[in-house]
Structures are given as C-alpha cells and as structure tokens.
TORTOR-777664 format. One record per atom (N, C-alpha, C): residue in three letters; atom name; z, y negated, x; residue number from 0. Coordinates in pm, 1 decimal, padded with zeros to 6 digits, always signed. Layout:
residues N
NODE; ALA; CA; Z; Y; X; NUM
...
//
This chain:
residues 110
NODE; UNK; N; +00599.2; -00202.9; -09339.7; 0
NODE; UNK; CA; +00678.9; -00299.0; -09271.1; 0
NODE; UNK; C; +00618.6; -00479.4; -09256.6; 0
NODE; UNK; N; +00680.6; -00522.6; -09305.8; 1
NODE; UNK; CA; +00666.2; -00673.3; -09308.6; 1
NODE; UNK; C; +00671.9; -00701.2; -09093.6; 1
NODE; UNK; N; +00600.7; -00807.4; -09066.8; 2
NODE; UNK; CA; +00642.3; -00832.6; -08892.6; 2
NODE; UNK; C; +00770.8; -00894.9; -08906.7; 2
NODE; UNK; N; +00848.2; -00983.3; -08960.1; 3
NODE; UNK; CA; +00987.0; -01018.7; -08968.7; 3
NODE; UNK; C; +01087.6; -00898.3; -08995.4; 3
NODE; UNK; N; +01016.6; -00776.4; -09031.6; 4
NODE; UNK; CA; +01148.3; -00665.7; -09060.4; 4
NODE; UNK; C; +01108.7; -00524.2; -08953.1; 4
NODE; UNK; N; +01039.0; -00566.3; -08845.5; 5
NODE; UNK; CA; +01007.9; -00526.8; -08765.8; 5
NODE; UNK; C; +00825.7; -00435.4; -08722.0; 5
NODE; UNK; N; +00875.0; -00349.2; -08652.3; 6
NODE; UNK; CA; +00734.9; -00222.2; -08678.2; 6
NODE; UNK; C; +00769.4; -00128.7; -08562.1; 6
NODE; UNK; N; +00710.5; -00002.0; -08609.3; 7
NODE; UNK; CA; +00681.8; +00110.2; -08579.2; 7
NODE; UNK; C; +00564.0; +00173.3; -08473.3; 7
NODE; UNK; N; +00623.8; +00251.7; -08344.1; 8
NODE; UNK; CA; +00574.3; +00263.4; -08263.1; 8
NODE; UNK; C; +00569.5; +00445.6; -08229.7; 8
NODE; UNK; N; +00436.2; +00557.4; -08249.5; 9
NODE; UNK; CA; +00446.9; +00712.3; -08347.3; 9
NODE; UNK; C; +00417.0; +00771.2; -08180.8; 9
NODE; UNK; N; +00517.2; +00780.1; -08125.1; 10
NODE; UNK; CA; +00441.0; +00857.5; -07992.7; 10
NODE; UNK; C; +00446.0; +00801.2; -07873.5; 10
NODE; UNK; N; +00439.2; +00672.2; -07857.3; 11
NODE; UNK; CA; +00491.4; +00589.7; -07759.1; 11
NODE; UNK; C; +00623.8; +00516.9; -07749.1; 11
NODE; UNK; N; +00716.5; +00495.9; -07656.6; 12
NODE; UNK; CA; +00628.0; +00513.3; -07492.7; 12
NODE; UNK; C; +00642.9; +00748.4; -07497.6; 12
NODE; UNK; N; +00595.2; +00686.6; -07437.0; 13
NODE; UNK; CA; +00595.6; +00891.2; -07388.9; 13
NODE; UNK; C; +00615.6; +00939.7; -07295.5; 13
NODE; UNK; N; +00737.1; +00861.4; -07179.7; 14
NODE; UNK; CA; +00792.0; +00898.0; -07044.1; 14
NODE; UNK; C; +00842.4; +00753.3; -07048.3; 14
NODE; UNK; N; +00939.7; +00790.2; -06862.4; 15
NODE; UNK; CA; +01014.5; +00687.1; -06839.1; 15
NODE; UNK; C; +00988.3; +00531.7; -06831.8; 15
NODE; UNK; N; +00861.1; +00545.6; -06749.8; 16
NODE; UNK; CA; +00785.5; +00436.8; -06679.9; 16
NODE; UNK; C; +00783.6; +00353.1; -06792.3; 16
NODE; UNK; N; +00685.1; +00451.0; -06908.6; 17
NODE; UNK; CA; +00605.8; +00316.5; -07036.8; 17
NODE; UNK; C; +00741.9; +00236.4; -07084.5; 17
NODE; UNK; N; +00902.2; +00342.2; -07112.2; 18
NODE; UNK; CA; +00993.3; +00319.8; -07187.3; 18
NODE; UNK; C; +01042.2; +00171.6; -07116.1; 18
NODE; UNK; N; +01042.9; +00189.3; -07004.3; 19
NODE; UNK; CA; +01041.4; +00101.8; -06904.0; 19
NODE; UNK; C; +01004.6; -00037.1; -06920.7; 19
NODE; UNK; N; +00856.7; -00024.3; -06909.5; 20
NODE; UNK; CA; +00773.8; -00130.1; -06927.4; 20
NODE; UNK; C; +00726.5; -00195.0; -07023.5; 20
NODE; UNK; N; +00751.2; -00109.1; -07210.7; 21
NODE; UNK; CA; +00821.5; -00158.1; -07310.2; 21
NODE; UNK; C; +00921.4; -00224.2; -07327.3; 21
NODE; UNK; N; +01012.0; -00196.1; -07294.8; 22
NODE; UNK; CA; +01213.4; -00341.1; -07316.2; 22
NODE; UNK; C; +01087.7; -00411.5; -07269.3; 22
NODE; UNK; N; +01069.4; -00423.1; -07136.0; 23
NODE; UNK; CA; +01044.3; -00548.7; -07021.5; 23
NODE; UNK; C; +00973.9; -00637.5; -07143.7; 23
NODE; UNK; N; +00867.4; -00519.1; -07163.4; 24
NODE; UNK; CA; +00768.5; -00657.3; -07275.8; 24
NODE; UNK; C; +00792.2; -00704.6; -07381.2; 24
NODE; UNK; N; +00854.3; -00593.7; -07477.7; 25
NODE; UNK; CA; +00982.9; -00693.7; -07575.7; 25
NODE; UNK; C; +01049.6; -00813.2; -07547.5; 25
NODE; UNK; N; +01113.5; -00787.4; -07428.3; 26
NODE; UNK; CA; +01256.6; -00876.4; -07369.3; 26
NODE; UNK; C; +01174.1; -01003.5; -07363.1; 26
NODE; UNK; N; +01071.4; -01016.7; -07279.9; 27
NODE; UNK; CA; +00959.6; -01127.3; -07252.2; 27
NODE; UNK; C; +00954.8; -01229.5; -07377.2; 27
NODE; UNK; N; +00887.5; -01153.2; -07488.5; 28
NODE; UNK; CA; +00879.6; -01155.1; -07623.7; 28
NODE; UNK; C; +01031.2; -01255.7; -07688.8; 28
NODE; UNK; N; +01110.6; -01207.4; -07681.7; 29
NODE; UNK; CA; +01225.4; -01256.6; -07768.7; 29
NODE; UNK; C; +01274.5; -01154.3; -07850.3; 29
NODE; UNK; N; +01220.4; -00988.2; -07847.7; 30
NODE; UNK; CA; +01225.7; -00888.2; -07937.8; 30
NODE; UNK; C; +01318.9; -00749.2; -07893.9; 30
NODE; UNK; N; +01372.0; -00710.6; -07989.6; 31
NODE; UNK; CA; +01442.4; -00602.9; -07920.0; 31
NODE; UNK; C; +01424.1; -00463.1; -08003.3; 31
NODE; UNK; N; +01452.7; -00328.0; -07932.8; 32
NODE; UNK; CA; +01398.0; -00243.1; -07976.9; 32
NODE; UNK; C; +01569.4; -00179.3; -07965.0; 32
NODE; UNK; N; +01558.9; -00178.5; -08147.6; 33
NODE; UNK; CA; +01687.3; -00096.8; -08210.1; 33
NODE; UNK; C; +01732.7; +00053.6; -08232.0; 33
NODE; UNK; N; +01624.9; +00137.2; -08245.1; 34
NODE; UNK; CA; +01588.1; +00253.5; -08276.7; 34
NODE; UNK; C; +01527.9; +00345.1; -08221.7; 34
NODE; UNK; N; +01541.6; +00442.7; -08184.7; 35
NODE; UNK; CA; +01468.5; +00574.3; -08150.2; 35
NODE; UNK; C; +01503.0; +00663.2; -08220.6; 35
NODE; UNK; N; +01397.1; +00753.6; -08284.2; 36
NODE; UNK; CA; +01395.3; +00825.3; -08415.5; 36
NODE; UNK; C; +01314.3; +00971.2; -08311.4; 36
NODE; UNK; N; +01391.7; +01079.4; -08287.1; 37
NODE; UNK; CA; +01356.2; +01220.3; -08230.9; 37
NODE; UNK; C; +01341.5; +01322.9; -08334.4; 37
NODE; UNK; N; +01246.0; +01351.2; -08376.5; 38
NODE; UNK; CA; +01210.4; +01471.5; -08459.2; 38
NODE; UNK; C; +01228.5; +01598.0; -08406.9; 38
NODE; UNK; N; +01377.6; +01653.6; -08425.0; 39
NODE; UNK; CA; +01365.5; +01735.4; -08372.6; 39
NODE; UNK; C; +01320.5; +01884.0; -08426.2; 39
NODE; UNK; N; +01236.9; +01935.9; -08342.1; 40
NODE; UNK; CA; +01163.8; +02107.8; -08401.0; 40
NODE; UNK; C; +01233.6; +02191.7; -08232.0; 40
NODE; UNK; N; +01221.7; +02294.8; -08289.4; 41
NODE; UNK; CA; +01271.9; +02400.3; -08166.4; 41
NODE; UNK; C; +01157.0; +02426.2; -08132.3; 41
NODE; UNK; N; +01145.4; +02503.5; -08031.0; 42
NODE; UNK; CA; +01026.3; +02519.8; -07959.6; 42
NODE; UNK; C; +00949.8; +02597.5; -08044.8; 42
NODE; UNK; N; +00989.9; +02750.7; -08043.0; 43
NODE; UNK; CA; +00971.4; +02842.7; -08144.7; 43
NODE; UNK; C; +00852.9; +02824.6; -08239.8; 43
NODE; UNK; N; +00969.1; +02685.9; -08349.3; 44
NODE; UNK; CA; +00914.2; +02640.0; -08441.9; 44
NODE; UNK; C; +00795.0; +02540.4; -08441.0; 44
NODE; UNK; N; +00772.4; +02490.8; -08314.5; 45
NODE; UNK; CA; +00692.7; +02436.5; -08273.8; 45
NODE; UNK; C; +00585.1; +02462.9; -08254.6; 45
NODE; UNK; N; +00585.9; +02566.0; -08175.3; 46
NODE; UNK; CA; +00474.6; +02684.2; -08141.1; 46
NODE; UNK; C; +00404.3; +02748.3; -08232.3; 46
NODE; UNK; N; +00499.6; +02782.4; -08351.2; 47
NODE; UNK; CA; +00427.5; +02882.3; -08454.7; 47
NODE; UNK; C; +00357.3; +02747.9; -08520.2; 47
NODE; UNK; N; +00394.4; +02638.0; -08579.0; 48
NODE; UNK; CA; +00247.4; +02524.2; -08635.8; 48
NODE; UNK; C; +00162.0; +02454.7; -08553.1; 48
NODE; UNK; N; +00200.9; +02445.3; -08444.2; 49
NODE; UNK; CA; +00072.7; +02450.5; -08391.2; 49
NODE; UNK; C; -00005.8; +02506.2; -08378.4; 49
NODE; UNK; N; -00007.2; +02724.7; -08360.0; 50
NODE; UNK; CA; -00105.9; +02802.9; -08367.1; 50
NODE; UNK; C; -00133.0; +02825.2; -08523.4; 50
NODE; UNK; N; -00045.9; +02798.5; -08650.5; 51
NODE; UNK; CA; -00102.9; +02767.1; -08723.9; 51
NODE; UNK; C; -00207.7; +02677.9; -08752.9; 51
NODE; UNK; N; -00247.2; +02554.5; -08678.1; 52
NODE; UNK; CA; -00361.4; +02461.4; -08731.5; 52
NODE; UNK; C; -00480.0; +02487.1; -08701.7; 52
NODE; UNK; N; -00501.8; +02634.4; -08610.0; 53
NODE; UNK; CA; -00602.0; +02704.7; -08558.9; 53
NODE; UNK; C; -00724.0; +02591.0; -08551.0; 53
NODE; UNK; N; -00651.2; +02461.2; -08489.0; 54
NODE; UNK; CA; -00759.6; +02457.8; -08393.6; 54
NODE; UNK; C; -00828.6; +02475.0; -08260.4; 54
NODE; UNK; N; -00926.4; +02469.2; -08257.0; 55
NODE; UNK; CA; -00972.8; +02524.9; -08114.9; 55
NODE; UNK; C; -00893.4; +02472.4; -08023.0; 55
NODE; UNK; N; -00877.8; +02431.0; -08011.0; 56
NODE; UNK; CA; -00792.2; +02312.7; -07899.1; 56
NODE; UNK; C; -00614.8; +02379.1; -07930.2; 56
NODE; UNK; N; -00545.4; +02468.5; -07934.9; 57
NODE; UNK; CA; -00431.8; +02471.2; -07996.4; 57
NODE; UNK; C; -00437.5; +02639.6; -07931.6; 57
NODE; UNK; N; -00431.3; +02689.0; -07876.0; 58
NODE; UNK; CA; -00436.4; +02822.2; -07792.5; 58
NODE; UNK; C; -00270.7; +02832.9; -07787.1; 58
NODE; UNK; N; -00249.5; +02986.1; -07686.0; 59
NODE; UNK; CA; -00124.6; +03002.4; -07685.3; 59
NODE; UNK; C; -00071.3; +02923.0; -07510.2; 59
NODE; UNK; N; -00178.6; +02920.0; -07415.3; 60
NODE; UNK; CA; -00188.8; +02863.9; -07368.9; 60
NODE; UNK; C; -00142.7; +02706.3; -07327.3; 60
NODE; UNK; N; -00253.9; +02660.6; -07426.9; 61
NODE; UNK; CA; -00257.1; +02491.7; -07410.2; 61
NODE; UNK; C; -00137.1; +02500.8; -07472.9; 61
NODE; UNK; N; -00030.3; +02511.1; -07559.3; 62
NODE; UNK; CA; +00053.9; +02452.2; -07603.6; 62
NODE; UNK; C; +00186.2; +02484.8; -07531.0; 62
NODE; UNK; N; +00139.3; +02571.6; -07483.9; 63
NODE; UNK; CA; +00295.5; +02562.6; -07386.7; 63
NODE; UNK; C; +00287.3; +02535.8; -07274.3; 63
NODE; UNK; N; +00161.2; +02494.8; -07230.3; 64
NODE; UNK; CA; +00148.9; +02337.8; -07124.5; 64
NODE; UNK; C; +00129.6; +02209.5; -07216.9; 64
NODE; UNK; N; +00100.9; +02214.8; -07354.4; 65
NODE; UNK; CA; +00178.8; +02076.0; -07460.3; 65
NODE; UNK; C; +00331.8; +02027.7; -07389.5; 65
NODE; UNK; N; +00375.9; +02204.8; -07412.1; 66
NODE; UNK; CA; +00544.5; +02154.1; -07445.1; 66
NODE; UNK; C; +00635.6; +02181.3; -07293.9; 66
NODE; UNK; N; +00552.1; +02227.7; -07182.7; 67
NODE; UNK; CA; +00599.2; +02197.8; -07075.1; 67
NODE; UNK; C; +00532.0; +02007.4; -07059.1; 67
NODE; UNK; N; +00479.4; +01975.5; -07023.2; 68
NODE; UNK; CA; +00455.1; +01833.5; -07015.4; 68
NODE; UNK; C; +00584.8; +01760.5; -07072.6; 68
NODE; UNK; N; +00589.2; +01823.1; -07188.8; 69
NODE; UNK; CA; +00679.5; +01736.6; -07321.7; 69
NODE; UNK; C; +00791.2; +01710.4; -07245.2; 69
NODE; UNK; N; +00871.1; +01895.4; -07195.7; 70
NODE; UNK; CA; +00981.8; +01897.7; -07138.3; 70
NODE; UNK; C; +01002.4; +01789.5; -07018.1; 70
NODE; UNK; N; +00857.0; +01756.5; -06936.6; 71
NODE; UNK; CA; +00893.4; +01694.2; -06792.1; 71
NODE; UNK; C; +00910.9; +01623.8; -06753.3; 71
NODE; UNK; N; +00810.7; +01536.9; -06859.0; 72
NODE; UNK; CA; +00741.5; +01358.3; -06903.4; 72
NODE; UNK; C; +00890.9; +01286.1; -07021.1; 72
NODE; UNK; N; +00825.6; +01353.7; -07106.5; 73
NODE; UNK; CA; +00906.2; +01278.6; -07206.0; 73
NODE; UNK; C; +01025.6; +01299.3; -07288.6; 73
NODE; UNK; N; +01067.9; +01434.9; -07253.7; 74
NODE; UNK; CA; +01228.9; +01504.0; -07280.5; 74
NODE; UNK; C; +01324.0; +01376.4; -07242.2; 74
NODE; UNK; N; +01308.8; +01324.6; -07171.8; 75
NODE; UNK; CA; +01382.8; +01242.1; -07025.9; 75
NODE; UNK; C; +01459.1; +01151.1; -07118.6; 75
NODE; UNK; N; +01311.0; +01072.8; -07236.3; 76
NODE; UNK; CA; +01366.4; +00988.0; -07316.4; 76
NODE; UNK; C; +01488.5; +01005.0; -07358.7; 76
NODE; UNK; N; +01496.6; +01136.2; -07441.8; 77
NODE; UNK; CA; +01619.4; +01114.6; -07461.3; 77
NODE; UNK; C; +01761.2; +01059.4; -07435.4; 77
NODE; UNK; N; +01781.2; +01085.6; -07259.6; 78
NODE; UNK; CA; +01846.0; +01048.0; -07236.2; 78
NODE; UNK; C; +01873.7; +00927.6; -07254.9; 78
NODE; UNK; N; +01769.5; +00833.2; -07224.4; 79
NODE; UNK; CA; +01717.7; +00674.3; -07216.7; 79
NODE; UNK; C; +01749.4; +00672.9; -07346.6; 79
NODE; UNK; N; +01708.3; +00691.8; -07416.9; 80
NODE; UNK; CA; +01788.4; +00675.6; -07522.0; 80
NODE; UNK; C; +01932.8; +00628.5; -07591.9; 80
NODE; UNK; N; +01942.4; +00793.9; -07590.3; 81
NODE; UNK; CA; +02059.6; +00770.9; -07625.1; 81
NODE; UNK; C; +02147.1; +00707.7; -07508.3; 81
NODE; UNK; N; +02156.5; +00642.9; -07383.3; 82
NODE; UNK; CA; +02232.1; +00568.7; -07265.3; 82
NODE; UNK; C; +02223.5; +00460.4; -07341.0; 82
NODE; UNK; N; +02139.8; +00414.2; -07424.8; 83
NODE; UNK; CA; +02122.7; +00282.2; -07505.1; 83
NODE; UNK; C; +02188.6; +00241.4; -07610.4; 83
NODE; UNK; N; +02228.4; +00400.9; -07701.4; 84
NODE; UNK; CA; +02273.2; +00386.5; -07778.7; 84
NODE; UNK; C; +02125.5; +00364.5; -07933.2; 84
NODE; UNK; N; +02042.5; +00440.7; -07934.3; 85
NODE; UNK; CA; +01967.3; +00391.8; -07967.3; 85
NODE; UNK; C; +01894.4; +00562.0; -08062.0; 85
NODE; UNK; N; +01923.9; +00620.5; -08018.7; 86
NODE; UNK; CA; +01849.7; +00757.6; -08069.0; 86
NODE; UNK; C; +01879.4; +00840.2; -08174.1; 86
NODE; UNK; N; +01843.6; +00833.5; -08237.1; 87
NODE; UNK; CA; +01866.1; +00889.0; -08387.4; 87
NODE; UNK; C; +01757.9; +01055.3; -08389.5; 87
NODE; UNK; N; +01884.7; +01126.5; -08453.3; 88
NODE; UNK; CA; +01754.4; +01223.8; -08454.2; 88
NODE; UNK; C; +01774.7; +01304.9; -08600.2; 88
NODE; UNK; N; +01653.0; +01373.4; -08618.2; 89
NODE; UNK; CA; +01619.9; +01367.2; -08740.7; 89
NODE; UNK; C; +01527.5; +01555.5; -08730.4; 89
NODE; UNK; N; +01623.3; +01603.1; -08812.6; 90
NODE; UNK; CA; +01620.6; +01763.5; -08840.0; 90
NODE; UNK; C; +01444.4; +01759.9; -08912.8; 90
NODE; UNK; N; +01298.2; +01826.2; -08801.6; 91
NODE; UNK; CA; +01175.3; +01785.0; -08794.2; 91
NODE; UNK; C; +01182.7; +01937.9; -08862.5; 91
NODE; UNK; N; +01256.4; +02039.2; -08861.5; 92
NODE; UNK; CA; +01262.5; +02145.4; -08971.9; 92
NODE; UNK; C; +01194.2; +02162.8; -09134.8; 92
NODE; UNK; N; +01282.1; +02034.4; -09186.6; 93
NODE; UNK; CA; +01249.6; +02030.2; -09319.5; 93
NODE; UNK; C; +01148.4; +01989.5; -09397.4; 93
NODE; UNK; N; +01134.6; +01965.7; -09495.7; 94
NODE; UNK; CA; +01013.8; +01950.8; -09586.5; 94
NODE; UNK; C; +00944.4; +01810.5; -09542.1; 94
NODE; UNK; N; +00862.3; +01780.8; -09527.6; 95
NODE; UNK; CA; +00781.0; +01666.1; -09474.3; 95
NODE; UNK; C; +00897.2; +01510.6; -09547.0; 95
NODE; UNK; N; +00824.9; +01520.9; -09684.6; 96
NODE; UNK; CA; +00950.9; +01433.1; -09750.6; 96
NODE; UNK; C; +01049.4; +01466.0; -09718.1; 96
NODE; UNK; N; +01153.9; +01509.5; -09684.5; 97
NODE; UNK; CA; +01335.0; +01480.8; -09638.3; 97
NODE; UNK; C; +01294.3; +01436.7; -09535.5; 97
NODE; UNK; N; +01250.6; +01476.0; -09406.4; 98
NODE; UNK; CA; +01206.3; +01445.0; -09303.9; 98
NODE; UNK; C; +01158.9; +01249.7; -09252.6; 98
NODE; UNK; N; +01068.7; +01246.2; -09371.3; 99
NODE; UNK; CA; +01047.3; +01098.3; -09408.4; 99
NODE; UNK; C; +01189.4; +01007.1; -09478.3; 99
NODE; UNK; N; +01265.2; +01076.9; -09563.2; 100
NODE; UNK; CA; +01355.9; +01023.5; -09662.8; 100
NODE; UNK; C; +01502.2; +01024.5; -09509.3; 100
NODE; UNK; N; +01464.0; +01101.4; -09429.3; 101
NODE; UNK; CA; +01588.1; +01122.9; -09354.2; 101
NODE; UNK; C; +01534.5; +01005.7; -09206.0; 101
NODE; UNK; N; +01415.5; +00959.0; -09160.3; 102
NODE; UNK; CA; +01392.4; +00897.5; -09119.6; 102
NODE; UNK; C; +01432.7; +00739.3; -09179.5; 102
NODE; UNK; N; +01398.2; +00713.7; -09282.3; 103
NODE; UNK; CA; +01405.5; +00591.6; -09377.3; 103
NODE; UNK; C; +01601.6; +00587.3; -09353.3; 103
NODE; UNK; N; +01667.2; +00678.0; -09381.0; 104
NODE; UNK; CA; +01776.0; +00616.9; -09402.8; 104
NODE; UNK; C; +01837.7; +00657.2; -09212.7; 104
NODE; UNK; N; +01807.7; +00676.0; -09119.4; 105
NODE; UNK; CA; +01804.6; +00661.2; -08947.8; 105
NODE; UNK; C; +01795.6; +00541.7; -08928.7; 105
NODE; UNK; N; +01739.5; +00435.2; -08988.7; 106
NODE; UNK; CA; +01644.0; +00338.6; -09004.4; 106
NODE; UNK; C; +01693.2; +00207.1; -09038.3; 106
NODE; UNK; N; +01785.5; +00245.2; -09176.7; 107
NODE; UNK; CA; +01858.0; +00197.4; -09238.6; 107
NODE; UNK; C; +01794.8; +00113.8; -09311.3; 107
NODE; UNK; N; +01676.7; +00181.6; -09396.8; 108
NODE; UNK; CA; +01571.1; +00105.5; -09480.3; 108
NODE; UNK; C; +01580.9; +00202.4; -09618.6; 108
NODE; UNK; N; +01698.2; +00252.2; -09651.9; 109
NODE; UNK; CA; +01754.3; +00351.2; -09750.3; 109
NODE; UNK; C; +01889.9; +00420.0; -09837.4; 109
//
C-alpha cells in the first residue's frame, strides 16, 4: 500500500492502553483507523500449530502461557474495536492464500 492508501500494523496494538495511545497519535496527525482484522483461530488449532513448529520455546507450557497472556491483555481489543465498528473477522483455519484474500476483501482492496 502506498502512503495515500493507508498502512497496516501487524501485532500492534496488543492491549487497551496501546490502542488508546495509537488512536490518539493518529488523531493528532489527522489520520483515522478504519479497520482492525482479527484472524480467528480456535485455541486447540492454534496450540497444535505452535507445537508443530518444533521451536525450542514452543513447549506446551509456553504455548499455554502465551494464550493466557493473549486472553488477559489482547483479547479485550476485540470488544474495543467492535464497539468502534472497525473489527473485521477472518477465518484463520483457511489456507494461507484464502486468509490473505479474505483480508483484502475485508479491507475493501479486492
């Protein structure tokens, strides 16, 4: 995307405080946030995928902790962006190409 088309942040904001700060920063610059994409994957599928990577830090305990941190810190953003009518959900169990295509559709770019 060119600057005139917008920008994409991947993995940010991760909590409500960051979301408020980010929106304030955008407002100060005369910019608007118009969509937040949630790539929705059931926890059991997510756990299976993470463990299948076979990285040293992808133990069952570590994966469980990451999911718990997500629930506590990041999941509240779902309601935050829903209340602003910005949340777009994408089925993350689809093939990578299908997820990418659906994101483009959700952003009105396809």
